[in-house]
All heavy atoms as TSV, in Angstrom:
chain	resi	resn	atom	element	x	y	z
A	1	MET	N	N	96.225	94.342	-11.374
A	1	MET	CA	C	95.116	94.696	-10.568
A	1	MET	C	C	93.848	93.978	-10.983
A	1	MET	O	O	93.528	93.881	-12.152
A	1	MET	CB	C	94.889	96.249	-10.735
A	1	MET	CG	C	93.588	96.750	-10.116
A	1	MET	SD	S	93.248	98.472	-10.424
A	1	MET	CE	C	92.192	98.206	-11.760
A	2	GLN	N	N	93.155	93.251	-10.026
A	2	GLN	CA	C	92.019	92.616	-10.364
A	2	GLN	C	C	90.854	93.275	-9.668
A	2	GLN	O	O	90.975	93.709	-8.495
A	2	GLN	CB	C	92.157	91.245	-9.747
A	2	GLN	CG	C	90.929	90.279	-10.103
A	2	GLN	CD	C	91.008	88.846	-9.606
A	2	GLN	OE1	O	91.831	88.609	-8.632
A	2	GLN	NE2	N	90.249	88.005	-10.071
A	3	THR	N	N	89.613	93.387	-10.278
A	3	THR	CA	C	88.537	93.982	-9.760
A	3	THR	C	C	87.472	92.982	-9.445
A	3	THR	O	O	87.545	91.835	-9.835
A	3	THR	CB	C	87.859	95.104	-10.733
A	3	THR	OG1	O	87.438	94.367	-11.870
A	3	THR	CG2	C	88.884	96.039	-11.126
A	4	LEU	N	N	86.584	93.354	-8.516
A	4	LEU	CA	C	85.445	92.525	-8.160
A	4	LEU	C	C	84.609	92.033	-9.316
A	4	LEU	O	O	84.189	90.957	-9.339
A	4	LEU	CB	C	84.562	93.214	-7.166
A	4	LEU	CG	C	83.546	92.446	-6.412
A	4	LEU	CD1	C	84.278	91.385	-5.525
A	4	LEU	CD2	C	82.749	93.306	-5.585
A	5	ARG	N	N	84.668	92.762	-10.355
A	5	ARG	CA	C	83.866	92.311	-11.582
A	5	ARG	C	C	84.510	91.054	-12.217
A	5	ARG	O	O	83.850	90.331	-12.895
A	5	ARG	CB	C	83.778	93.410	-12.610
A	5	ARG	CG	C	82.989	93.156	-13.842
A	5	ARG	CD	C	82.814	94.317	-14.705
A	5	ARG	NE	N	82.163	93.945	-15.940
A	5	ARG	CZ	C	82.211	94.640	-16.984
A	5	ARG	NH1	N	82.937	95.786	-17.090
A	5	ARG	NH2	N	81.510	94.275	-18.101
A	6	GLN	N	N	85.794	90.950	-12.149
A	6	GLN	CA	C	86.496	89.850	-12.834
A	6	GLN	C	C	86.615	88.515	-11.979
A	6	GLN	O	O	87.021	87.480	-12.496
A	6	GLN	CB	C	88.003	90.322	-13.023
A	6	GLN	CG	C	88.063	91.570	-13.941
A	6	GLN	CD	C	89.378	92.231	-13.856
A	6	GLN	OE1	O	90.050	92.290	-12.948
A	6	GLN	NE2	N	89.769	92.792	-14.983
A	7	VAL	N	N	86.166	88.562	-10.815
A	7	VAL	CA	C	86.175	87.411	-9.890
A	7	VAL	C	C	85.120	86.364	-10.307
A	7	VAL	O	O	83.963	86.859	-10.697
A	7	VAL	CB	C	86.086	87.821	-8.402
A	7	VAL	CG1	C	86.043	86.581	-7.505
A	7	VAL	CG2	C	87.165	88.845	-8.051
A	8	LYS	N	N	85.434	85.122	-10.264
A	8	LYS	CA	C	84.588	84.044	-10.572
A	8	LYS	C	C	83.529	83.763	-9.560
A	8	LYS	O	O	83.865	83.909	-8.386
A	8	LYS	CB	C	85.272	82.773	-11.003
A	8	LYS	CG	C	86.390	82.921	-12.050
A	8	LYS	CD	C	85.802	83.096	-13.424
A	8	LYS	CE	C	86.807	83.168	-14.519
A	8	LYS	NZ	N	86.605	84.361	-15.485
A	9	VAL	N	N	82.333	83.226	-9.938
A	9	VAL	CA	C	81.342	82.876	-8.998
A	9	VAL	C	C	81.921	81.710	-7.989
A	9	VAL	O	O	82.625	80.828	-8.469
A	9	VAL	CB	C	80.071	82.290	-9.698
A	9	VAL	CG1	C	79.065	81.768	-8.749
A	9	VAL	CG2	C	79.434	83.408	-10.538
A	10	GLY	N	N	81.690	81.897	-6.727
A	10	GLY	CA	C	82.076	80.878	-5.746
A	10	GLY	C	C	83.379	81.287	-5.050
A	10	GLY	O	O	83.787	80.710	-4.110
A	11	ASP	N	N	84.094	82.256	-5.549
A	11	ASP	CA	C	85.364	82.623	-4.987
A	11	ASP	C	C	85.149	83.739	-3.874
A	11	ASP	O	O	84.198	84.438	-3.939
A	11	ASP	CB	C	86.301	83.324	-6.055
A	11	ASP	CG	C	86.816	82.365	-7.047
A	11	ASP	OD1	O	86.661	81.131	-6.774
A	11	ASP	OD2	O	87.370	82.784	-8.068
A	12	THR	N	N	86.125	83.713	-2.975
A	12	THR	CA	C	86.171	84.730	-1.841
A	12	THR	C	C	87.363	85.517	-1.935
A	12	THR	O	O	88.394	84.959	-2.130
A	12	THR	CB	C	86.045	84.031	-0.480
A	12	THR	OG1	O	84.835	83.270	-0.452
A	12	THR	CG2	C	86.087	85.154	0.633
A	13	VAL	N	N	87.292	86.844	-2.065
A	13	VAL	CA	C	88.459	87.718	-2.161
A	13	VAL	C	C	88.438	88.757	-1.096
A	13	VAL	O	O	87.471	88.947	-0.365
A	13	VAL	CB	C	88.392	88.369	-3.571
A	13	VAL	CG1	C	88.608	87.378	-4.682
A	13	VAL	CG2	C	87.072	89.189	-3.763
A	14	LYS	N	N	89.618	89.431	-0.926
A	14	LYS	CA	C	89.654	90.574	0.097
A	14	LYS	C	C	89.788	91.790	-0.602
A	14	LYS	O	O	90.558	91.888	-1.630
A	14	LYS	CB	C	90.991	90.207	0.930
A	14	LYS	CG	C	91.152	91.217	2.027
A	14	LYS	CD	C	92.422	90.880	2.869
A	14	LYS	CE	C	92.198	89.595	3.662
A	14	LYS	NZ	N	91.742	89.635	4.902
A	15	VAL	N	N	89.141	92.776	-0.113
A	15	VAL	CA	C	89.233	94.164	-0.763
A	15	VAL	C	C	90.496	94.844	-0.448
A	15	VAL	O	O	90.941	94.901	0.771
A	15	VAL	CB	C	88.035	94.964	-0.263
A	15	VAL	CG1	C	88.050	96.472	-0.804
A	15	VAL	CG2	C	86.669	94.415	-0.742
A	16	VAL	N	N	91.120	95.286	-1.398
A	16	VAL	CA	C	92.424	95.995	-1.356
A	16	VAL	C	C	92.226	97.476	-1.345
A	16	VAL	O	O	92.861	98.288	-0.531
A	16	VAL	CB	C	93.293	95.588	-2.385
A	16	VAL	CG1	C	94.742	96.399	-2.347
A	16	VAL	CG2	C	93.609	94.108	-2.387
A	17	LYS	N	N	91.486	98.033	-2.272
A	17	LYS	CA	C	91.309	99.396	-2.529
A	17	LYS	C	C	90.004	99.795	-3.207
A	17	LYS	O	O	89.587	98.998	-4.038
A	17	LYS	CB	C	92.504	99.964	-3.252
A	17	LYS	CG	C	92.579	101.516	-3.522
A	17	LYS	CD	C	93.756	101.896	-4.279
A	17	LYS	CE	C	93.758	103.412	-4.474
A	17	LYS	NZ	N	94.950	103.871	-5.156
A	18	LEU	N	N	89.433	100.887	-2.837
A	18	LEU	CA	C	88.169	101.467	-3.521
A	18	LEU	C	C	88.577	102.570	-4.393
A	18	LEU	O	O	89.242	103.485	-3.948
A	18	LEU	CB	C	87.187	101.871	-2.471
A	18	LEU	CG	C	86.607	100.819	-1.611
A	18	LEU	CD1	C	85.662	101.424	-0.509
A	18	LEU	CD2	C	85.738	99.856	-2.368
A	19	HIS	N	N	88.240	102.462	-5.713
A	19	HIS	CA	C	88.426	103.634	-6.566
A	19	HIS	C	C	87.215	104.329	-6.723
A	19	HIS	O	O	86.113	103.979	-6.197
A	19	HIS	CB	C	88.861	103.073	-7.933
A	19	HIS	CG	C	90.152	102.213	-7.858
A	19	HIS	ND1	N	91.419	102.889	-7.816
A	19	HIS	CD2	C	90.376	100.895	-7.828
A	19	HIS	CE1	C	92.328	101.901	-7.907
A	19	HIS	NE2	N	91.713	100.754	-7.860
A	20	GLY	N	N	87.157	105.443	-7.391
A	20	GLY	CA	C	85.994	106.243	-7.517
A	20	GLY	C	C	86.040	107.542	-6.630
A	20	GLY	O	O	86.974	107.735	-5.820
A	21	GLU	N	N	85.090	108.401	-6.805
A	21	GLU	CA	C	85.082	109.695	-6.117
A	21	GLU	C	C	83.798	109.962	-5.496
A	21	GLU	O	O	82.720	109.510	-5.878
A	21	GLU	CB	C	85.403	110.774	-7.076
A	21	GLU	CG	C	86.728	110.545	-7.887
A	21	GLU	CD	C	87.787	111.546	-7.585
A	21	GLU	OE1	O	87.447	112.505	-7.049
A	21	GLU	OE2	O	88.972	111.225	-7.846
A	22	GLY	N	N	83.805	110.806	-4.419
A	22	GLY	CA	C	82.680	111.415	-3.789
A	22	GLY	C	C	81.524	110.447	-3.371
A	22	GLY	O	O	81.744	109.482	-2.746
A	23	ALA	N	N	80.352	110.777	-3.860
A	23	ALA	CA	C	79.146	109.970	-3.454
A	23	ALA	C	C	79.175	108.499	-3.770
A	23	ALA	O	O	78.634	107.813	-3.085
A	23	ALA	CB	C	77.888	110.732	-4.048
A	24	VAL	N	N	79.789	108.234	-4.887
A	24	VAL	CA	C	79.795	106.814	-5.342
A	24	VAL	C	C	80.648	105.994	-4.479
A	24	VAL	O	O	80.255	104.930	-3.934
A	24	VAL	CB	C	80.420	106.720	-6.801
A	24	VAL	CG1	C	80.495	105.249	-7.220
A	24	VAL	CG2	C	79.391	107.392	-7.775
A	25	LYS	N	N	81.770	106.491	-4.159
A	25	LYS	CA	C	82.744	105.783	-3.207
A	25	LYS	C	C	82.176	105.686	-1.748
A	25	LYS	O	O	82.154	104.715	-1.060
A	25	LYS	CB	C	84.121	106.481	-3.102
A	25	LYS	CG	C	84.987	105.817	-2.226
A	25	LYS	CD	C	86.444	106.525	-2.301
A	25	LYS	CE	C	87.407	105.790	-1.428
A	25	LYS	NZ	N	88.788	106.419	-1.539
A	26	ARG	N	N	81.434	106.769	-1.323
A	26	ARG	CA	C	80.706	106.827	-0.052
A	26	ARG	C	C	79.665	105.793	-0.022
A	26	ARG	O	O	79.526	105.117	0.989
A	26	ARG	CB	C	80.270	108.289	0.275
A	26	ARG	CG	C	79.422	108.320	1.509
A	26	ARG	CD	C	80.451	108.718	2.620
A	26	ARG	NE	N	80.384	107.617	3.544
A	26	ARG	CZ	C	81.439	107.365	4.333
A	26	ARG	NH1	N	82.405	108.079	4.540
A	26	ARG	NH2	N	81.335	106.306	5.157
A	27	ARG	N	N	78.890	105.616	-1.056
A	27	ARG	CA	C	77.717	104.644	-1.178
A	27	ARG	C	C	78.300	103.217	-0.991
A	27	ARG	O	O	77.734	102.397	-0.266
A	27	ARG	CB	C	76.994	104.839	-2.457
A	27	ARG	CG	C	75.689	103.910	-2.524
A	27	ARG	CD	C	74.807	104.328	-3.656
A	27	ARG	NE	N	75.563	104.445	-4.926
A	27	ARG	CZ	C	75.855	103.464	-5.823
A	27	ARG	NH1	N	75.481	102.216	-5.430
A	27	ARG	NH2	N	76.517	103.689	-6.912
A	28	ILE	N	N	79.395	102.878	-1.753
A	28	ILE	CA	C	79.969	101.620	-1.579
A	28	ILE	C	C	80.467	101.308	-0.256
A	28	ILE	O	O	80.197	100.267	0.300
A	28	ILE	CB	C	81.193	101.427	-2.597
A	28	ILE	CG1	C	80.564	101.507	-4.054
A	28	ILE	CG2	C	81.917	100.133	-2.412
A	28	ILE	CD1	C	81.597	101.554	-5.088
A	29	MET	N	N	81.079	102.334	0.426
A	29	MET	CA	C	81.524	102.139	1.777
A	29	MET	C	C	80.357	101.990	2.724
A	29	MET	O	O	80.420	101.175	3.724
A	29	MET	CB	C	82.518	103.238	2.137
A	29	MET	CG	C	83.709	103.273	1.488
A	29	MET	SD	S	84.751	104.720	1.852
A	29	MET	CE	C	85.257	104.370	3.459
A	30	ASP	N	N	79.258	102.646	2.514
A	30	ASP	CA	C	78.060	102.580	3.453
A	30	ASP	C	C	77.518	101.125	3.241
A	30	ASP	O	O	76.892	100.799	4.271
A	30	ASP	CB	C	77.122	103.630	3.058
A	30	ASP	CG	C	77.514	104.996	3.458
A	30	ASP	OD1	O	78.401	105.177	4.314
A	30	ASP	OD2	O	76.875	105.968	2.970
A	31	MET	N	N	77.700	100.434	2.187
A	31	MET	CA	C	77.108	99.148	2.085
A	31	MET	C	C	78.036	98.161	2.642
A	31	MET	O	O	77.711	96.981	2.731
A	31	MET	CB	C	76.995	98.752	0.610
A	31	MET	CG	C	75.941	99.492	-0.144
A	31	MET	SD	S	75.676	98.981	-1.831
A	31	MET	CE	C	76.991	99.795	-2.713
A	32	GLY	N	N	79.127	98.485	3.319
A	32	GLY	CA	C	79.981	97.596	4.064
A	32	GLY	C	C	81.168	97.133	3.432
A	32	GLY	O	O	81.940	96.295	3.904
A	33	ILE	N	N	81.385	97.602	2.118
A	33	ILE	CA	C	82.647	97.227	1.379
A	33	ILE	C	C	83.685	98.194	1.638
A	33	ILE	O	O	83.715	99.203	1.173
A	33	ILE	CB	C	82.340	97.118	-0.145
A	33	ILE	CG1	C	81.169	96.091	-0.312
A	33	ILE	CG2	C	83.416	96.744	-0.968
A	33	ILE	CD1	C	80.697	95.940	-1.785
A	34	THR	N	N	84.606	97.848	2.588
A	34	THR	CA	C	85.712	98.673	2.928
A	34	THR	C	C	87.031	97.878	2.798
A	34	THR	O	O	87.046	96.571	2.598
A	34	THR	CB	C	85.537	99.111	4.428
A	34	THR	OG1	O	85.469	98.029	5.238
A	34	THR	CG2	C	84.413	100.071	4.590
A	35	LYS	N	N	88.219	98.544	2.873
A	35	LYS	CA	C	89.522	97.843	2.718
A	35	LYS	C	C	89.688	96.813	3.811
A	35	LYS	O	O	89.336	96.980	5.001
A	35	LYS	CB	C	90.588	98.900	2.890
A	35	LYS	CG	C	91.874	98.427	2.719
A	35	LYS	CD	C	92.997	99.488	2.839
A	35	LYS	CE	C	94.301	98.939	2.697
A	35	LYS	NZ	N	95.313	99.964	2.882
A	36	GLY	N	N	89.974	95.601	3.393
A	36	GLY	CA	C	90.334	94.496	4.222
A	36	GLY	C	C	89.213	93.479	4.413
A	36	GLY	O	O	89.344	92.444	5.010
A	37	VAL	N	N	87.924	93.852	4.025
A	37	VAL	CA	C	86.828	93.018	4.131
A	37	VAL	C	C	86.855	91.836	3.081
A	37	VAL	O	O	87.216	92.036	1.935
A	37	VAL	CB	C	85.560	93.881	4.154
A	37	VAL	CG1	C	85.141	94.219	2.842
A	37	VAL	CG2	C	84.318	92.956	4.828
A	38	ASP	N	N	86.339	90.620	3.530
A	38	ASP	CA	C	86.210	89.486	2.614
A	38	ASP	C	C	84.762	89.671	1.950
A	38	ASP	O	O	83.876	89.839	2.447
A	38	ASP	CB	C	86.297	88.177	3.365
A	38	ASP	CG	C	87.787	87.940	3.869
A	38	ASP	OD1	O	88.664	88.351	3.226
A	38	ASP	OD2	O	87.840	87.169	4.945
A	39	VAL	N	N	84.867	89.332	0.563
A	39	VAL	CA	C	83.650	89.355	-0.154
A	39	VAL	C	C	83.545	88.032	-1.040
A	39	VAL	O	O	84.561	87.636	-1.634
A	39	VAL	CB	C	83.659	90.605	-1.219
A	39	VAL	CG1	C	82.525	90.481	-2.080
A	39	VAL	CG2	C	83.839	91.816	-0.562
A	40	HIS	N	N	82.378	87.388	-0.819
A	40	HIS	CA	C	82.169	86.116	-1.519
A	40	HIS	C	C	81.214	86.375	-2.690
A	40	HIS	O	O	80.180	86.967	-2.504
A	40	HIS	CB	C	81.512	85.054	-0.496
A	40	HIS	CG	C	81.184	83.734	-1.129
A	40	HIS	ND1	N	82.035	82.941	-1.627
A	40	HIS	CD2	C	80.006	83.301	-1.472
A	40	HIS	CE1	C	81.536	81.855	-2.081
A	40	HIS	NE2	N	80.182	82.103	-2.045
A	41	ILE	N	N	81.573	85.913	-3.836
A	41	ILE	CA	C	80.768	86.092	-5.030
A	41	ILE	C	C	79.771	84.920	-5.037
A	41	ILE	O	O	80.018	83.772	-5.183
A	41	ILE	CB	C	81.508	86.054	-6.386
A	41	ILE	CG1	C	82.677	87.032	-6.320
A	41	ILE	CG2	C	80.702	86.328	-7.577
A	41	ILE	CD1	C	82.400	88.455	-6.008
A	42	ARG	N	N	78.402	85.198	-4.836
A	42	ARG	CA	C	77.391	84.184	-4.806
A	42	ARG	C	C	76.864	83.783	-6.207
A	42	ARG	O	O	76.833	82.643	-6.525
A	42	ARG	CB	C	76.238	84.705	-3.994
A	42	ARG	CG	C	76.540	84.768	-2.540
A	42	ARG	CD	C	75.429	85.319	-1.670
A	42	ARG	NE	N	74.098	84.747	-2.044
A	42	ARG	CZ	C	73.523	83.789	-1.597
A	42	ARG	NH1	N	74.095	83.001	-0.619
A	42	ARG	NH2	N	72.367	83.250	-1.878
A	43	LYS	N	N	76.526	84.817	-6.990
A	43	LYS	CA	C	75.998	84.564	-8.335
A	43	LYS	C	C	76.031	85.811	-9.177
A	43	LYS	O	O	76.117	86.960	-8.676
A	43	LYS	CB	C	74.668	83.936	-8.365
A	43	LYS	CG	C	73.580	84.621	-7.572
A	43	LYS	CD	C	72.256	83.843	-7.497
A	43	LYS	CE	C	71.428	84.390	-6.448
A	43	LYS	NZ	N	70.155	83.698	-6.336
A	44	VAL	N	N	75.980	85.610	-10.492
A	44	VAL	CA	C	75.899	86.661	-11.435
A	44	VAL	C	C	74.712	86.540	-12.335
A	44	VAL	O	O	74.284	85.364	-12.720
A	44	VAL	CB	C	77.051	86.670	-12.293
A	44	VAL	CG1	C	77.163	87.811	-13.366
A	44	VAL	CG2	C	78.375	86.789	-11.497
A	45	ALA	N	N	73.910	87.654	-12.671
A	45	ALA	CA	C	72.826	87.633	-13.399
A	45	ALA	C	C	73.059	87.068	-14.866
A	45	ALA	O	O	74.247	87.227	-15.244
A	45	ALA	CB	C	72.053	88.914	-13.503
A	46	PRO	N	N	72.099	86.510	-15.511
A	46	PRO	CA	C	72.425	85.988	-16.901
A	46	PRO	C	C	73.071	86.910	-17.840
A	46	PRO	O	O	73.951	86.576	-18.585
A	46	PRO	CB	C	71.025	85.658	-17.409
A	46	PRO	CG	C	70.198	85.393	-16.172
A	46	PRO	CD	C	70.780	86.348	-15.096
A	47	LEU	N	N	72.798	88.258	-17.794
A	47	LEU	CA	C	73.473	89.135	-18.627
A	47	LEU	C	C	74.648	89.855	-17.963
A	47	LEU	O	O	75.194	90.790	-18.544
A	47	LEU	CB	C	72.427	90.253	-19.126
A	47	LEU	CG	C	71.284	89.697	-19.906
A	47	LEU	CD1	C	70.280	90.833	-20.375
A	47	LEU	CD2	C	71.807	89.032	-21.267
A	48	GLY	N	N	75.016	89.366	-16.832
A	48	GLY	CA	C	76.134	89.841	-16.089
A	48	GLY	C	C	75.937	91.014	-15.209
A	48	GLY	O	O	76.880	91.439	-14.520
A	49	ASP	N	N	74.725	91.583	-15.127
A	49	ASP	CA	C	74.483	92.754	-14.221
A	49	ASP	C	C	73.089	92.503	-13.558
A	49	ASP	O	O	72.111	92.400	-14.246
A	49	ASP	CB	C	74.415	93.944	-15.108
A	49	ASP	CG	C	74.821	95.207	-14.325
A	49	ASP	OD1	O	75.172	95.209	-13.180
A	49	ASP	OD2	O	74.482	96.388	-14.937
A	50	PRO	N	N	73.075	92.502	-12.366
A	50	PRO	CA	C	74.062	92.777	-11.255
A	50	PRO	C	C	74.753	91.500	-10.854
A	50	PRO	O	O	74.410	90.370	-11.215
A	50	PRO	CB	C	73.153	93.319	-10.166
A	50	PRO	CG	C	71.868	92.554	-10.246
A	50	PRO	CD	C	71.632	92.314	-11.688
A	51	ILE	N	N	75.751	91.758	-9.938
A	51	ILE	CA	C	76.455	90.677	-9.214
A	51	ILE	C	C	76.005	90.555	-7.840
A	51	ILE	O	O	75.893	91.506	-7.174
A	51	ILE	CB	C	77.937	91.068	-9.356
A	51	ILE	CG1	C	78.509	91.168	-10.776
A	51	ILE	CG2	C	78.780	89.953	-8.505
A	51	ILE	CD1	C	79.816	91.822	-10.883
A	52	GLU	N	N	75.691	89.359	-7.393
A	52	GLU	CA	C	75.284	89.220	-5.943
A	52	GLU	C	C	76.488	88.659	-5.156
A	52	GLU	O	O	77.046	87.723	-5.520
A	52	GLU	CB	C	74.077	88.184	-5.908
A	52	GLU	CG	C	73.503	88.128	-4.531
A	52	GLU	CD	C	72.309	87.240	-4.430
A	52	GLU	OE1	O	71.352	87.623	-5.230
A	52	GLU	OE2	O	72.306	86.377	-3.549
A	53	VAL	N	N	76.730	89.356	-4.021
A	53	VAL	CA	C	77.860	89.005	-3.229
A	53	VAL	C	C	77.363	88.932	-1.814
A	53	VAL	O	O	76.293	89.384	-1.410
A	53	VAL	CB	C	79.033	90.079	-3.309
A	53	VAL	CG1	C	79.490	90.176	-4.712
A	53	VAL	CG2	C	78.478	91.481	-2.807
A	54	THR	N	N	78.180	88.254	-0.903
A	54	THR	CA	C	77.993	88.153	0.490
A	54	THR	C	C	79.203	89.024	1.178
A	54	THR	O	O	80.353	88.695	0.947
A	54	THR	CB	C	77.953	86.760	1.040
A	54	THR	OG1	O	76.963	86.066	0.411
A	54	THR	CG2	C	77.727	86.742	2.531
A	55	VAL	N	N	78.723	90.027	1.949
A	55	VAL	CA	C	79.713	90.735	2.628
A	55	VAL	C	C	79.220	91.093	3.999
A	55	VAL	O	O	78.127	91.472	4.254
A	55	VAL	CB	C	80.079	92.054	1.832
A	55	VAL	CG1	C	78.803	92.979	1.744
A	55	VAL	CG2	C	81.168	92.822	2.455
A	56	ARG	N	N	80.164	90.809	5.019
A	56	ARG	CA	C	79.803	91.000	6.466
A	56	ARG	C	C	78.519	90.304	6.785
A	56	ARG	O	O	77.732	90.742	7.700
A	56	ARG	CB	C	79.724	92.474	6.809
A	56	ARG	CG	C	80.985	93.254	6.535
A	56	ARG	CD	C	80.794	94.732	6.900
A	56	ARG	NE	N	81.962	95.545	6.474
A	56	ARG	CZ	C	82.949	95.843	7.325
A	56	ARG	NH1	N	82.943	95.452	8.508
A	56	ARG	NH2	N	84.003	96.529	6.834
A	57	GLY	N	N	78.230	89.049	6.145
A	57	GLY	CA	C	77.122	88.311	6.664
A	57	GLY	C	C	75.799	88.614	5.991
A	57	GLY	O	O	74.923	87.955	6.353
A	58	TYR	N	N	75.860	89.443	5.007
A	58	TYR	CA	C	74.498	89.743	4.379
A	58	TYR	C	C	74.688	89.762	2.894
A	58	TYR	O	O	75.860	89.973	2.377
A	58	TYR	CB	C	73.897	91.007	4.776
A	58	TYR	CG	C	74.543	92.332	4.445
A	58	TYR	CD1	C	74.142	93.015	3.259
A	58	TYR	CD2	C	75.594	92.810	5.235
A	58	TYR	CE1	C	74.753	94.183	2.947
A	58	TYR	CE2	C	76.149	94.012	4.821
A	58	TYR	CZ	C	75.712	94.621	3.837
A	58	TYR	OH	O	76.370	95.810	3.433
A	59	GLU	N	N	73.638	89.542	2.092
A	59	GLU	CA	C	73.758	89.542	0.596
A	59	GLU	C	C	73.498	90.881	0.059
A	59	GLU	O	O	72.766	91.628	0.624
A	59	GLU	CB	C	72.637	88.558	0.052
A	59	GLU	CG	C	72.963	87.135	0.111
A	59	GLU	CD	C	72.546	86.568	1.497
A	59	GLU	OE1	O	71.511	86.994	1.993
A	59	GLU	OE2	O	73.188	85.695	2.001
A	60	LEU	N	N	74.238	91.208	-1.110
A	60	LEU	CA	C	74.247	92.537	-1.572
A	60	LEU	C	C	74.318	92.366	-3.062
A	60	LEU	O	O	75.082	91.616	-3.577
A	60	LEU	CB	C	75.579	93.223	-1.025
A	60	LEU	CG	C	75.777	94.623	-1.530
A	60	LEU	CD1	C	74.621	95.663	-1.152
A	60	LEU	CD2	C	77.047	95.133	-1.022
A	61	SER	N	N	73.607	93.183	-3.827
A	61	SER	CA	C	73.687	93.192	-5.290
A	61	SER	C	C	74.460	94.488	-5.707
A	61	SER	O	O	74.092	95.519	-5.278
A	61	SER	CB	C	72.294	93.164	-5.880
A	61	SER	OG	O	71.694	91.886	-5.691
A	62	LEU	N	N	75.426	94.285	-6.609
A	62	LEU	CA	C	76.118	95.400	-7.090
A	62	LEU	C	C	76.090	95.421	-8.607
A	62	LEU	O	O	76.104	94.494	-9.308
A	62	LEU	CB	C	77.611	95.308	-6.740
A	62	LEU	CG	C	78.114	95.318	-5.326
A	62	LEU	CD1	C	79.496	94.867	-5.136
A	62	LEU	CD2	C	77.979	96.794	-4.812
A	63	ARG	N	N	76.000	96.703	-9.084
A	63	ARG	CA	C	76.118	96.891	-10.498
A	63	ARG	C	C	77.510	96.666	-11.040
A	63	ARG	O	O	78.438	96.775	-10.319
A	63	ARG	CB	C	75.680	98.304	-10.960
A	63	ARG	CG	C	74.242	98.584	-10.624
A	63	ARG	CD	C	73.831	99.911	-11.096
A	63	ARG	NE	N	74.565	100.917	-10.080
A	63	ARG	CZ	C	74.290	102.168	-10.036
A	63	ARG	NH1	N	73.357	102.638	-10.763
A	63	ARG	NH2	N	74.883	102.854	-9.074
A	64	LYS	N	N	77.696	96.171	-12.292
A	64	LYS	CA	C	79.013	96.007	-12.913
A	64	LYS	C	C	79.904	97.160	-12.776
A	64	LYS	O	O	81.130	97.121	-12.398
A	64	LYS	CB	C	78.915	95.560	-14.305
A	64	LYS	CG	C	78.505	94.200	-14.615
A	64	LYS	CD	C	78.669	93.746	-15.970
A	64	LYS	CE	C	77.849	94.437	-16.961
A	64	LYS	NZ	N	77.884	93.877	-18.258
A	65	ALA	N	N	79.371	98.360	-13.048
A	65	ALA	CA	C	80.071	99.607	-12.912
A	65	ALA	C	C	80.682	99.794	-11.477
A	65	ALA	O	O	81.766	100.258	-11.357
A	65	ALA	CB	C	79.144	100.775	-13.320
A	66	ASP	N	N	79.835	99.454	-10.481
A	66	ASP	CA	C	80.364	99.678	-9.009
A	66	ASP	C	C	81.404	98.527	-8.792
A	66	ASP	O	O	82.382	98.816	-8.033
A	66	ASP	CB	C	79.233	99.580	-8.085
A	66	ASP	CG	C	78.221	100.746	-8.223
A	66	ASP	OD1	O	78.598	101.802	-8.744
A	66	ASP	OD2	O	77.044	100.475	-7.813
A	67	ALA	N	N	81.207	97.301	-9.295
A	67	ALA	CA	C	82.072	96.286	-8.997
A	67	ALA	C	C	83.491	96.578	-9.643
A	67	ALA	O	O	84.461	96.102	-9.114
A	67	ALA	CB	C	81.595	94.930	-9.537
A	68	GLU	N	N	83.496	97.396	-10.730
A	68	GLU	CA	C	84.689	97.737	-11.444
A	68	GLU	C	C	85.627	98.616	-10.607
A	68	GLU	O	O	86.787	98.642	-10.729
A	68	GLU	CB	C	84.371	98.281	-12.787
A	68	GLU	CG	C	85.494	98.467	-13.613
A	68	GLU	CD	C	85.947	97.108	-14.316
A	68	GLU	OE1	O	85.062	96.245	-14.613
A	68	GLU	OE2	O	87.110	96.886	-14.521
A	69	MET	N	N	84.915	99.273	-9.626
A	69	MET	CA	C	85.689	100.241	-8.818
A	69	MET	C	C	86.330	99.605	-7.582
A	69	MET	O	O	87.052	100.261	-6.798
A	69	MET	CB	C	84.714	101.366	-8.321
A	69	MET	CG	C	84.182	102.305	-9.383
A	69	MET	SD	S	83.195	103.522	-8.642
A	69	MET	CE	C	82.058	103.775	-10.005
A	70	ILE	N	N	86.136	98.346	-7.361
A	70	ILE	CA	C	86.546	97.669	-6.151
A	70	ILE	C	C	87.680	96.816	-6.494
A	70	ILE	O	O	87.566	95.751	-7.156
A	70	ILE	CB	C	85.443	96.801	-5.501
A	70	ILE	CG1	C	84.197	97.809	-5.159
A	70	ILE	CG2	C	85.854	96.114	-4.244
A	70	ILE	CD1	C	82.952	97.066	-4.829
A	71	GLU	N	N	88.939	97.098	-6.074
A	71	GLU	CA	C	90.157	96.333	-6.302
A	71	GLU	C	C	90.259	95.227	-5.236
A	71	GLU	O	O	90.187	95.556	-4.080
A	71	GLU	CB	C	91.346	97.262	-6.305
A	71	GLU	CG	C	92.617	96.595	-6.693
A	71	GLU	CD	C	93.878	97.549	-6.738
A	71	GLU	OE1	O	93.635	98.780	-6.969
A	71	GLU	OE2	O	94.965	97.039	-6.559
A	72	VAL	N	N	90.507	94.016	-5.746
A	72	VAL	CA	C	90.551	92.915	-4.736
A	72	VAL	C	C	91.880	92.009	-5.050
A	72	VAL	O	O	92.546	92.193	-6.021
A	72	VAL	CB	C	89.404	91.952	-4.956
A	72	VAL	CG1	C	88.044	92.653	-4.613
A	72	VAL	CG2	C	89.199	91.432	-6.313
A	73	GLU	N	N	92.173	91.218	-4.068
A	73	GLU	CA	C	93.265	90.148	-4.190
A	73	GLU	C	C	92.678	88.823	-3.846
A	73	GLU	O	O	91.844	88.690	-3.026
A	73	GLU	CB	C	94.480	90.650	-3.412
A	73	GLU	CG	C	94.214	90.597	-1.852
A	73	GLU	CD	C	95.477	90.947	-1.081
A	73	GLU	OE1	O	96.479	91.236	-1.713
A	73	GLU	OE2	O	95.386	90.851	0.138
């Protein structure tokens, strides 16, 4: 299992599954990260948090903890 946090800058991956419960999972889905969507890793902050990604045509910043809940291939 590979998570969004482990993906290298410049790679594009497809979301396989969202882990997490309740409000956290709902917030991630509300940002447009759902099963089957492509996510491109744009850049990572110097200390590794946050991660900037492009999803559905817009830029989004995710915390490492949230990126860890997103399983990709």
